[in-house]
C-alpha positions as CSV (number, residue, x, y, z in Angstrom):
1,X,229.6,111.2,119.4
2,X,229.0,111.6,115.5
3,X,230.6,114.7,114.0
4,X,228.4,117.0,112.1
5,X,230.0,118.6,108.9
6,X,229.7,122.3,108.6
7,X,227.9,124.0,105.9
8,X,231.2,125.4,104.6
9,X,232.7,121.9,104.2
10,X,229.7,120.0,103.0
11,X,228.2,122.5,100.5
12,X,224.7,121.7,99.2
13,X,222.2,123.2,96.9
14,X,218.8,124.2,98.2
15,X,217.3,121.0,96.9
16,X,219.8,119.2,99.2
17,X,221.9,118.0,96.4
18,X,225.8,118.2,96.2
19,X,227.0,121.7,95.1
20,X,228.9,120.8,92.1
21,X,227.3,117.7,90.8
22,X,223.6,118.3,91.5
23,X,223.1,114.9,92.7
24,X,220.9,113.2,95.4
25,X,221.6,109.6,96.4
26,X,218.7,108.3,94.2
27,X,220.4,109.9,91.1
28,X,223.6,107.8,91.2
29,X,224.2,104.1,90.0
30,X,226.8,101.9,91.6
31,X,228.9,102.0,88.3
32,X,230.0,105.4,87.3
33,X,231.5,106.0,83.8
34,X,233.8,109.3,83.9
35,X,234.4,111.2,80.8
36,X,236.2,114.5,80.3
37,X,234.2,116.0,77.8
38,X,230.5,117.1,78.4
39,X,229.6,116.3,74.9
40,X,230.7,112.6,75.4
41,X,228.1,111.8,78.1
42,X,225.2,111.6,75.5
43,X,227.5,109.3,73.4
44,X,228.0,107.1,76.5
45,X,224.2,107.2,77.6
46,X,223.1,106.1,74.2
47,X,224.3,102.8,74.7
48,X,222.0,102.6,78.1
49,X,218.7,100.7,77.9
50,X,217.0,103.7,79.6
51,X,218.1,107.2,80.6
52,X,216.0,108.3,83.6
53,X,217.7,111.2,85.0
54,X,219.6,114.2,83.7
55,X,221.3,117.3,85.2
56,X,224.2,119.7,84.4
57,X,225.9,122.2,86.4
58,X,228.9,123.9,84.4
59,X,230.8,121.3,82.7
60,X,229.5,118.8,84.9
61,X,226.8,117.0,82.9
62,X,225.3,113.5,84.3
63,X,223.0,111.1,82.9
64,X,221.6,108.1,84.9
65,X,219.7,105.0,83.7
66,X,219.9,101.4,83.3
67,X,222.2,98.9,81.2
68,X,221.3,95.2,81.2
69,X,219.1,95.6,84.4
70,X,221.8,97.4,86.3
71,X,221.5,101.2,87.4
72,X,224.7,103.2,85.7
73,X,225.6,106.7,85.7
74,X,227.8,108.7,83.1
75,X,229.3,112.0,84.4
76,X,231.5,114.6,82.7
77,X,234.6,115.7,85.1
78,X,236.2,118.5,82.8
79,X,240.0,118.2,82.2
80,X,242.4,117.7,85.1
81,X,242.9,116.2,88.3
82,X,241.7,119.3,90.1
83,X,238.2,118.7,88.6
84,X,238.7,115.0,89.5
85,X,239.1,115.9,93.1
86,X,235.6,117.8,93.1
87,X,233.8,114.9,91.3
88,X,235.2,111.8,93.0
89,X,234.8,113.5,96.3
90,X,231.1,114.5,95.8
91,X,230.2,111.1,94.2
92,X,231.6,109.4,97.4
93,X,229.7,112.0,99.6
94,X,226.6,111.1,97.9
95,X,226.6,107.6,99.0
96,X,228.6,107.6,102.2
97,X,227.5,110.7,103.9
98,X,223.9,111.3,105.2
99,X,223.3,114.6,103.4
100,X,220.3,115.5,105.4
101,X,222.1,115.1,108.7
102,X,225.4,116.0,107.3
103,X,227.1,113.0,109.2
104,X,229.3,110.2,107.8
105,X,227.2,106.8,107.4
106,X,228.2,103.9,109.6
107,X,228.2,101.6,106.5
108,X,230.4,102.2,103.6
109,X,229.3,101.7,100.0
110,X,231.7,101.1,97.2
111,X,231.4,102.5,93.9
112,X,233.0,101.3,90.5
113,X,234.6,104.1,88.5
114,X,235.5,103.5,84.8
115,X,237.1,106.3,83.0
116,X,236.5,106.4,79.2
117,X,239.0,108.9,77.8
118,X,241.6,109.9,75.4
119,X,245.3,110.0,75.6
120,X,248.6,110.2,73.8
121,X,250.9,107.2,73.5
122,X,254.6,107.3,74.8
123,X,255.5,104.0,72.9
124,X,256.1,103.5,69.2
125,X,254.4,100.3,69.2
126,X,251.0,101.4,70.7
127,X,249.1,102.9,67.4
128,X,246.6,105.6,67.2
129,X,242.9,104.5,67.4
130,X,243.9,101.5,69.7
131,X,242.5,101.2,73.3
132,X,244.6,101.0,76.5
133,X,243.7,100.2,80.1
134,X,245.8,101.8,82.8
135,X,247.3,99.3,85.2
136,X,248.7,102.0,87.2
137,X,248.4,105.9,87.4
138,X,251.8,107.8,87.7
139,X,251.0,111.1,89.4
140,X,253.1,114.0,88.2
141,X,250.2,116.3,89.6
142,X,250.7,116.6,93.3
143,X,247.1,116.1,94.2
144,X,247.3,113.2,96.4
145,X,250.0,115.0,98.7
146,X,247.2,117.1,100.3
147,X,245.6,114.0,101.9
148,X,246.8,111.8,104.6
149,X,247.5,108.0,104.2
150,X,249.1,108.6,100.8
151,X,252.6,108.1,101.8
152,X,252.8,104.5,100.5
153,X,252.0,105.9,96.9
154,X,254.7,108.5,97.2
155,X,257.6,106.7,99.0
156,X,258.3,103.2,97.4
157,X,260.9,101.8,95.3
158,X,259.2,102.5,91.9
159,X,259.0,106.2,92.8
160,X,262.6,106.3,94.1
161,X,264.0,104.7,90.8
162,X,261.8,106.9,88.8
163,X,263.2,110.1,90.5
164,X,266.9,108.8,90.0
165,X,266.5,107.8,86.3
166,X,264.5,110.7,85.1
167,X,266.5,113.1,87.0
168,X,263.2,114.5,88.4
169,X,263.4,118.3,89.5
170,X,263.2,119.1,93.1
171,X,261.1,121.9,92.2
172,X,258.3,119.6,91.0
173,X,255.8,117.8,93.1
174,X,257.1,114.3,94.2
175,X,255.4,111.6,91.8
176,X,253.2,109.1,93.2
177,X,252.1,105.6,91.9
178,X,248.6,104.2,92.4
179,X,247.5,100.8,91.0
180,X,243.9,100.2,89.4
181,X,241.5,97.5,90.3
182,X,242.9,94.1,89.3
183,X,239.6,92.4,88.5
184,X,238.8,95.5,86.2
185,X,242.1,95.4,84.5
186,X,241.6,91.6,83.7
187,X,238.3,92.4,81.9
188,X,240.1,94.8,79.6
189,X,243.0,92.5,78.9
190,X,240.3,90.0,77.9
191,X,239.1,92.4,75.4
192,X,242.6,92.6,73.8
193,X,243.3,96.1,75.0
194,X,246.9,97.4,75.6
195,X,248.0,97.8,79.3
196,X,250.6,100.0,80.9
197,X,251.4,102.6,83.3
198,X,249.6,106.0,82.7
199,X,251.5,109.2,83.4
200,X,249.1,111.8,84.6
201,X,250.3,115.6,84.1
202,X,248.9,118.9,85.7
203,X,248.5,120.4,82.4
204,X,248.4,119.7,78.4
205,X,251.4,121.8,77.0
206,X,254.6,122.5,79.1
207,X,253.9,119.5,81.6
208,X,253.5,117.1,78.8
209,X,256.5,118.3,76.9
210,X,254.7,120.4,74.2
211,X,256.5,123.6,73.1
212,X,254.6,126.3,71.5
213,X,256.1,129.8,72.4
214,X,257.3,128.9,75.8
215,X,260.3,126.6,76.2
216,X,260.0,123.7,78.8
217,X,262.5,123.0,81.8
218,X,263.1,119.3,80.5
219,X,262.9,119.0,76.7
220,X,263.9,115.1,77.2
221,X,261.0,114.4,79.5
222,X,259.1,112.2,77.2
223,X,262.1,110.2,76.1
224,X,262.6,109.6,79.8
225,X,259.1,108.5,80.3
226,X,259.2,106.1,77.4
227,X,262.5,104.5,78.3
228,X,261.6,104.1,81.9
229,X,261.1,100.5,83.1
230,X,260.7,98.9,86.5
231,X,260.1,95.1,86.8
232,X,258.6,94.9,83.4
233,X,256.3,97.9,83.9
234,X,256.6,100.5,81.2
235,X,255.0,104.1,81.1
236,X,252.8,103.9,77.9
237,X,250.7,107.0,77.8
238,X,250.0,110.6,79.1
239,X,247.0,112.2,80.1
240,X,245.6,114.5,82.9
241,X,243.0,112.3,85.2
242,X,244.0,108.7,85.9
243,X,246.3,109.2,88.9
244,X,243.8,111.1,90.8
245,X,240.8,108.7,89.9
246,X,243.1,105.7,91.2
247,X,244.3,107.5,94.2
248,X,241.2,109.0,95.6
249,X,239.5,105.6,94.7
250,X,241.8,103.8,96.9
251,X,241.8,106.4,99.6
252,X,237.9,106.5,99.6
253,X,237.6,102.6,99.1
254,X,236.1,102.4,95.7
255,X,237.3,100.3,92.5
256,X,238.6,102.2,89.5
257,X,240.0,101.5,85.8
258,X,240.9,103.9,83.3
259,X,240.6,103.0,79.7
260,X,241.9,105.3,76.9
261,X,241.6,105.7,73.2
262,X,244.9,106.6,71.9
263,X,244.4,109.5,69.6
264,X,248.1,110.5,69.2
265,X,251.3,109.0,69.2
266,X,254.1,111.3,70.7
267,X,257.1,109.9,68.9
268,X,255.5,108.9,65.3
269,X,253.9,112.3,65.3
270,X,250.5,110.6,64.1
271,X,247.0,112.0,65.1
272,X,243.8,110.1,64.6
273,X,242.1,110.8,61.4
274,X,238.6,110.2,63.2
275,X,239.2,109.9,66.8
276,X,235.5,110.3,67.7
277,X,234.5,107.2,65.8
278,X,237.2,105.1,67.7
279,X,235.9,106.5,71.0
280,X,232.5,105.4,70.1
281,X,233.9,101.8,69.4
282,X,235.7,101.9,72.7
283,X,232.6,102.9,74.5
284,X,230.4,100.3,73.0
285,X,233.0,97.5,73.9
286,X,233.5,98.5,77.4
287,X,229.6,98.9,78.1
288,X,229.0,95.7,76.6
289,X,231.5,93.8,78.4
290,X,231.7,95.5,81.9
291,X,228.0,95.7,82.8
C-alpha cells in the first residue's frame, strides 16, 4: 500500500506548491542553477533566452525560462547547508512526489544541480578571480549524519586519514566526503577551470578560521587543510554549501556540480577588486557551455 505523507511532513501552500520554494512541477526545469545570493538570480536569468516564471519567498527567489531550447531554472538558496537541506529536498519533492495525493511517484526523475557560487582559496597558486569546480565536497557541517545510507561518505580511508592528520576534535561533527558528477566535472575541466576538494563549513567566521573578537579552537585549521593530500587530491577552497549539495544529490539520485569564483585567497590575503564582474564572466561561461 502506498504511503500518504502527513501534512506536517510535506508542507504545502494553499495553491498546492512547496512551502518554502513556492514551486509546482510545471515551474521547474530539469537543470537547476543554485546561487546563494537572491540578487544573483536575475544576473543568471539575464543569460536565459526567455524568463517565463518568477516567484519569491523570503530569501528563496526563483526564475524559470529557456536556454538553447531547454527549460532551465535558477534559484537562490541563501547561505549554509541548512538552507541547502530545505531547497534541495523541496526541489526533489516537486518532481518525485505527487503533491496532490502526497504520495511518492513510482518513477524517479533526475535533476541536474549546478551551483554558481563564490569561495576563498586555500592554495596559494589559485588566484582571486579564477574559477574552480569541486571534484568533492568535504563536509565539516554534520548535515548528512541525519540521513540514512550516508555511512559510506563518513567511514572511508580519506576521512580516517583526514581526522588523523588534522587532529580533528571529537567535539566536532565527523567529516564526510562526497564526489560530484564526473561528466559535469569534465565539462568544467574542458573550460580550463581549476579543480579540487571543496571544504564546507557550518559558518563563515570561526568555522573557517576567521578571528575577530572570539578566538578559535584550532588556529592552524586552514594550514592543516591546505597541506592535506590523499592520493593526489588536495583541498582547494572553503565555502558553506557544496558538501550538502553533493551529499543530498547522491542520496536522492540527482547529478550535481559546484563551481565557484575565487574571490579571496586566505594565504596571500588578497580579495577580488571587482568580484561581481568575475562572477558574471563565470556565469556566462557555464551557461553557454553546460546548456
